[in-house]
N, C-alpha and C positions, 0 to 999 in steps of 0.2 A: 411705580418701579420701572426703570429703564430696561430696554431690551437686552442689555449686556450684563444684567445683574448676576446670572449664574453661568456666564461663559467660562467653561472649564475645558481643558484639552482632553477630550474624550479618547484617550489612548486605547480604551477598551475596544473601540471600533477598529483602530489600526492594528491592534494585536490579533484580530481575527483573521487578517489577510494571510500571514504565513501559515496559520493553522489550517485555513480552508485550502490553501495550496498543498499543504502536506498531506491532508487526508483526502484530497482528490485522488482518484485511482492513479497508482504510481507506475513509472516505467518498469519494464521487465527487469532491467539490470538491478534496480532497487529491490524488486521482489526476490530475485534469485541470489545475488551475491552481496551487494553492499549492505542491505539490511539484515541479511542472513548471518554473515560472518563478522561484519564490522559495523553494523548499525545498532539500533536501539530496539527495545522490546517491552514486554508487559510483565509486571510482577504477578506472581501467582501464589496461591495458598499452599503451604507445605503439607497441609492435611489432605488425606485422600478425598477425591471427589467422585461422583457418579458419572460414568461415561456411557454413551450408547455403545452397544456391542453387537457382534454377529450372533444373534440369538438362535436358539433351536428352531423357533418359529420362522425366522428369516431363512435359515438353511432349508427347512422343509418346503417353504414356498418357492425358493429359488430352484430346488431340485425338481419340483413339479413343473415349473416353467421350462426348465431345460429339457425335461423328458418330453413335454408337449412339442417343443421345437424340433427335437430329433424325429418325431413322427411326421413332421410336415416338411421335411427337406425336399427341395425341388431343383433339379439341375437347370431348369429354364430361368430361374431367378439369379443365377450366378452372373457376376459382372462380365461384360464382353471385352476380352483381352484385345482383340483385333481393333475394335472401335476405340478403346482407350489409347492404343498406339497411334491410330490415325488422328485423333484429336490433338496429340502433341504437335504434330506438324502444322496443323491449323493454328494452334495457339502461338507457335513460334513465328509464323507469318504475321499473326496479329500484332506481336510485339514490334516487329520490323515496320509494319505499316503504321503503327502508332507513332514511332519515333521519326519517320521520314519527314512529315510535314512540320515538325516542331524543332528540329535540330539539323545541323549540317551532316553531310554524308560521312565525314570522318568520324564523328561521334557515334553515328548509327553503327558504323563498322566496328568501332571499339566495343559497343554494347553487345553486338552479336558474337564477337570474339570472346568476350567475357562470359556470356551465357553459354556459349559453345553447345548449342542445341543440335547443330548439324551432325556431329558424330552419333548422337543418340538417334536422330531421325534416320540416318543411314543404316544404323545397326538394326533398327526396327524394320525398316523397309527391306533390308537385305537378308532378313531372317538369320541374323547372327546367333551364336550360341546363347542360350538363355542366361547363363551366368554373366556373360559379357554385357548383354543388354541391361540386365538388372544393375550391374555395377556402374555402367554408364549413366543410368537413370538416377542412381543415388548420388553420383558426383554432380550431375546437372542440378538436382534438387538442392544439394549443399551450397552450390554457388549462388543460389537465389535466396539464401537465408543469411542475414548478417546486417549489421548497422551500416549499410552502404546506401547513400542517397540514390533514389530511383527504384529500389527494390519494393517500395511501397505502392508503386503505380499499378493501376488496375490490370493492364495487360500482362505485367510481370506476375502479379498475384494469380491471374487466371492460368498462365503457363505453369506456375508452381502447383496449382491445384490439379492440373491435368497430369503432370508428372507424378504427383502423389497418388492419383487415382490409378495410373498405369502400374506403379509399384505394387499397389494393393491388388490389382487385377492379375498380376503375374503369379500370385499364389494359386490362382484358379484357372490357369491356362489349360491344363489337362483336365477337361471337364468331366471325363469319365472317372477320374480319381478325386476330383474336387469335393464331391458330395460326401465321399467317405472321409476325406480330410476334415471337413466341417463337422461331421459326426464325431470324429475322434477329438476334435477341439471341445465339443460340447461335453463329452464324457470326461475329458481332463478338467474342464471347468467345474463340473459337478463334484469331482473328487477333491479339487482344491477348496471348494466352498465347504465341503464336509470336514476337511482336515485342518482348515485355517484356525488360528487362535481366535478367541472372542474379540480381542483387538488385534487384527492381523499384523504381523511384522511387516516391515517395509518390503521385504522380498516377496512375502505372500501377497500383499496388496498389489505390488507391481505386476506379479504374474497373473493375478485375476484381471487386472486392467489390460494387459497385453493380449490375453486370450479373448477377452470381451471385444477388443478392437478388431481382431481377426474375424470373429463371428459377425460383427456388424458389417464389415467390409464384404462379406459373402452374400449380402442381400437376402439371406434366408429367413431371418427373424429380427424383428425390432423389440420384441417383448423381453428377450434375454438381456440385451444391453440396458434397456430401460429399467428392468427390475434390479440389476446390479447398481445402476446409478442412483436409484431411489434409496438403496441401503447405504451407499457411499455418497451421500449428498450434503454432508456438513461443510460449511465454509472452511477454507484451509489457510486463510490469512486474516489476521486481526491487527489493526493499528489503533492506538489510543493516545489522546492527550488529556492529561488529568485536569479536573476542575480546579484543583488547588493551584496548578500552574497558571491557568487562565485567570484565576482570581488574583494571584500575586502580580501578574503582568498588567492587569487592568485596573487595579485599585487606584483611585485618584482622590487626593485631598481637595476639598472645596473650601475656600476661605476668601470670600469676596465682600468688599465694602463699596458702597456707592451712596450718592445723595438721593433723597426721596422728595418728589414734588408731585402731589396728587390732590384730588378733591373728592371728598366723600360727604354726601348729604349737605352740600353747600359750605362745608368747612375745608379750606385750603390747608394742606398738610405739607410741611417741609421738614427735612431732618436728615439723619444718616442711619443707614441700616447695615447689618452684617449677617451674612449667611455662612455658616460653618457646618461641614459634614463630609461625607464620603460618597464617591461613586464606586460601586462594586459590581462584579460580574459573577454569575452562578449558572452553571449548566442545569438544564431541567430536562425531564424525560421527554423524548421525542424519537420517533422511528420514521426513517425516510428522509429526514433532514435533521441537522444538529440545531439545538436551540440554546441560546445563551441569554439569560435575563439580566439586563442592566438595571441597577437600582440606585437612585439618589436618595440618601437619607441625610437630612440637614436640619439644623436649628436656626431660628431667625431671632435677632434682637435689633431693636431700633430705639432711638431717642428722637422725638419729633416736637414740632411746635405747630399748633393749629390756629388758624385765623378765621373768625366768623364775625364780620362787622367789627365793632369796637372791642370785642372780647378775643383774647388769645388764651390758648391752653398749652401747658407743658405736659406731654404724654410720653409713655413708653409702651412698647409692644413686644410681645414674645410669641413664638409659635414654632411649629415643626412641619416638615413636609416630607412625604415619601412619594417618589415618582418612579414608575417601572415601565420598561419597554423591552420586548423580546426580539432578539435578532435570530433569524433563521438562516442557516448556512446550508446550501445544497450545491450540487455540481453545476447548476445553472446560474448560481450567483447568490447574492444576499438580499433578503427581504425583511420587512419590519412588521411587527404587530402594532395595533393601536396601543397607545400608552394609557396608563391609569395614574392618576395623581390624587392623593389625599393630603389635606392640609388643615391645620388649626392655627388660629391667630387670635390672641387676646390682647386688648389694649387697656392701659391704666391711665387715668387722669391724675397727674401728680399735682397740678395746681391750675387755677383759673385766674387770669389776670385782667383786672379792670379797676379803675379808681374807686368806683362805688360798690359798697358791700351788697346793696340790694341787687345790683346788676349781676354781681358774682353769684348771689344765691339763686337768682332766676336761671342763670346760665348753667349752674351746677345741676339744678333740677331737670332742665331740659336735656342736658348731656346724659344724665342717668337714664332718662326715658328713651333716648335715641341710641344708647350704647349697644344694646343687643343687635339692633338692625345695622348699626354702623360696623360692628365687628363682623357680622355676617357678610356685609358687602366687601369689607376689607379682606376677609378670608377668601372669598370667591375670586377677588381680583388677584390675590397672592397665588392661589392655586392655579388659576388660569394662566398667569404669566410664567410661573415655573414650568407648567406643563408645555406651554408653547415653546419656550426656550429649550427645554429638554428635548422635545421632538425635533426642533429645528437643527440643533447641534448634532444629534445622532444621525439624522437624515443627511446633513452636510458631510459628516465624516464618512458615512457609507458611500455617498456619491463620489467623494474624493478619493476613496480607497482604490488604488489601481487594480483594474480587472485584467490588465494585459498579462500579468504573471500567471494568473489562473488559466486564462485562455491559452497561453503559450504552453503551460504544463499539460493541458488536455491535448493540444495539437501535437506536442512532442511525444507524449505517451502513445497516442493513437498511431502516429507514424512509426514509432519504434516497434509497436506490436505487429504492424503489418509487415515491416521489414524482417522481423524474426518469426513470422508465420505463426503468431500466437493470437488466440481470440481475446477480446476484451474480457476481463474478469467480471462475473456477475457480482455486484457490490451493493451494499446498503450503508448509508450514512445515518448516524443517529447520535443520541446523547442520553445520558442518565444523570442522576444527581451527582455522580462522581467523575464523569469523563465524557469527552466527545470520542466517538468510535467509528471506525470503518471496518465492516466485515466483508470479506470478498471470497469468491470461489474461483480459483484459477484452474479451469478444466475445459477442454474442448468437448464437442458433442460426443466423442467416442472415448472419453477419459473418465476416470473415477476421482472423486474428491475424498474428503475425510469421512471416516465412519464415526468418529467420536468428536465432540465439540472441544474447543480450547479450554484449558483449565480456568477455573474461576479467578477473577481478578480480586485483589485485595484493595479496597478503596483507599485512596490517598497514600498508596505505597510507591507511587512512581510519578514522574513528570511526563516523560515521553515513553511510549511503549510499543512493542510489537510481538506477535506470536506467529510462528510459521510451522505448518504441518509438512510432513514428509511428502505427501501427495502433491503439494504445490511445486516442490523442486522437481519431482519426477515428471510431472506433467509438462513443465517448461523444458527440461533437459531432453525429454524424449522427442519433442518436436524440433528443437533447435540443434541438438548435437548427435542424435542417433545416426550411426552409420557414417558420420563425416570424418574426414581426415584433416587434422590440424597439426601445425608445427608448434614447437615450443614458443617461438616468437608470437604466433597468433594467440596462444593461450595467455602469454604475458600481456599482450595488448588488450585482450578481453578483460583480464584482471585489473589492469590499469584503468580501463574505461569505467569500471564500476568502483573505483576508489581504493584498490589494493595493489599498487605497483610492487614489483619485487624490491627487496631491500637493497640499499647501495652496496652492502657487503656482498650480496650474491652476484652483482653485476660488475663489481670492480675487478681490476686486473689482479692476478695472483700467480705466484711462481709454483704453487702447489699443483702437481699434475692432476690430482683428484678434482680440484676446483675447476681447472681448465676442462676436464672431461665433463663435469656437471654442467658447464655452460655451453658445451658443444651442441649445435643445433640437432634437433630430433623431430620426428613426426610420429603421430599416433593415430590409429584408426579407432574411433569410438565404437563401442558395441551398440547394437540396435536395441538391446534390452538393458534398461537401467544404465545409461551411459554415465550418469552422475550418481554417486552413492551418497545418500544423506539419511542418517538414522539418529533419532533422538530417543534414547531408551535408558532407563535406570541411571539417570544423572550422568550419562556420557553422550557425546556427540561424535558420530563417526562420519567423516567426509572423505570423498575420494572419487575415482573414476574407473570405468571399465573399458578395456580396449580389446581389440582382436589382433593388433599388430603394432609393434614398436620398432622403430628404426633409428639408429644413431650412427652417423658416418656410414661405414661399410657394413656394420653389424646390424642384423635384422632378426627380430623374434616374431615368428608367425604362429601365435597361439594365444588363447584368451589369457588376459592378465587383469589383476585388480591392484590399484595403487591407492592406499588408504592411510588415513591418520585418525587417531582417536583422541578426543579432547575431553577434559573434565573441568568443571568450574573450580576455581581457587579463590579464596578470600584474602584480601590485603588488610593490613591493620587499620587503614583509614576508612574502612567500610565499603570500598569498591571491590569489584570482582573482575576476573578475567578467565580466559580459557587456556589451559596448559595442555600441551600435547603429551600423551602418555607413551613414552618410548620413541623409537625411530619410526620413520615412514615405512609402512609394510608393503611389500610387493609379493603378491601371491598369484598362483597359476591354477585356476579351477580346472578340474578334470584329471588331475594327477599326471603321472608320467615323469620320468627322470629328465633333468636338464643336462645338456652338454656342458663342457667346460666353458665354452664361449658364452653360452646362455647364462651361466652362473655369473660370469664377469659382467654381462650386460645387465643382469639384475642389480648388481651393486651400482652400476652407472645410473639406472633408473632411480634408485633410492637417493643418490646424490643429486640428481637433476630435480627431484621433487622435494628435497629437504627444506628449501626455503619457499617453495611454492605452497607447501603446507608448513608454515613457520612454527617454531616452538610455542609461541603464544599468540592468542587472538583476543580482540576486545580489550587490549591493554592500553590502547591509546585513547586519550580523552578528546572530546570534541568541543571546540570553542565556537560559540555562537557568533555569527557575523556582525560586524559593526553597522550593517545596513538595516538591521531590524528596526521597525517603526517604534518599538517600545524601548526607550532609552535604558530602562532598568535591566533589560535582558541582554543588551549588547555586551559581548566579551565574556558572558557567563560560561562556566565550564560544565559540561555534561559528562558524567561518568556512569559506567554500568555498576549497578548496586546489587543486582540479583540475576542469576542465570539458572534456569530450571529446564531439565530435559527429561521427558517421560511420555510414554504412550504415544509416541509419534510426533509430539509437539516440542519445539524449543521455544522457550519464553525468556526474554531478557528485559529487565527494568533499568531505567536510568533516571538519575536526578541531576 
């Protein structure tokens, strides 16, 4: 059998490349916005499932830990505010010294003007008012967070860390009152733990996280933050690709014919053979790396003529072969297991050709005696050749699969995270009989993750899938947006960056005064606590933002405000679903107090400004797969959301 006998286009290998790229850890923008509001997710069971909860035992244990921490408060362990301020000047010099040798003076000056650390350093060294220094520090920190090339460089990251540490230390500047303040925070944490729901609301969980962060920054105790983090330690992001999608994309028909020219036990055999079957792919259970088993199942038929001296034989042969090899997909690349191949082959002598009957009789007897051994030799040759070619073609396909896209995805994601001041999520790649999955925890060392796991998946109910917990959004937003000032244009650029530009209707010219007012430039100061609102409860999804100041033109509102929209899943007749906004965008002012006439008018302007930024529908647009996919059968296919589920802090969307 020739070496090209089972050469088939193993697209199963090629189809793994986009999958491995997709389930590599994703960029933050995918985490927060694109996959959250306009991406794809995981189908879940509508039946109730058991979740981890804030149990009575957990509450009692946390209370005991908090009480022990209160008894060991020590002023000497508080962060040094003066030292934190001095370190900022040193880090700013470090940035300038880093840039001087590698770029021209004009570019260095531009960097220093952009970072604008000099006003902060002068305010610290000049003992300016505490509020002024803190506001300057927050502004400086904000300039160092964003998708701007260069913000990922180590000296800039170091400066950002120093500014962050200074902001944290500012809470404890008055050391005489600081210990009392920390004690009050511990008491408040104990009360909130006691009063929180079994599955805490988004507000309750965020409050616990905020207090825990302050306690950790005080350097008084590590046991309290660690104890909370152990309770709130479940992964908060899940991404999955179904086994059925991989199977459909990878199945290949094998139908090969070729001439046979071989020699077995002194008999030369020539003829024609045909191998017919399928190459299929199936995910198999694995944790730490995804595993996909490729299987070739085929039947073999041949018609041959054998020559041994003056005697010739007309023979047929039939058999089957099953060859398997597992592909392991990890963040470091693709590896292969040894293959296994089982084969059977049985030959039949149809006729023996020679002029003399005696010779034919002797040849028939000898052939019958040698047949078992000849079949065994032929079977082993058949098995070995199929295995060799199966191995070679898979290895060739894996070697030829471009790794650059995967490497670029890692590099891009790593750079994006550093620019946005976010830690790499803790993540695990794996597979089950039903899917390839990535579970990730997006949380910094001083943040909390989910208390309850994601709802259970329904096997074979989705093609591409994602689940996102409220904590993932809060953990990202709290580090990226807390305390920052952004304009409407900056918000629009951010949304466009992550795949959701404003509609042409919202940006088109209009003679309607209200439309012109809605498009007028504005700025908003994001709150430091829960700057982004994201809640997934009782089959509704609430999204929005919290601010402390809103200004549009000459009008300014200096008070806390919340701008929110609530969505609910809606079914279409074709089996797809989308999110529909319930009513108008809501603008609320926590804390009460009557609004002035001008503030009421500004409230209406805010509603109009965010009406299209929180559009009437989400997930209503279908996704067309690119024509560049290596699997021809998948190119141009349409993906649509088929299920949206929101409960207990998790939003889950499935797509086919």
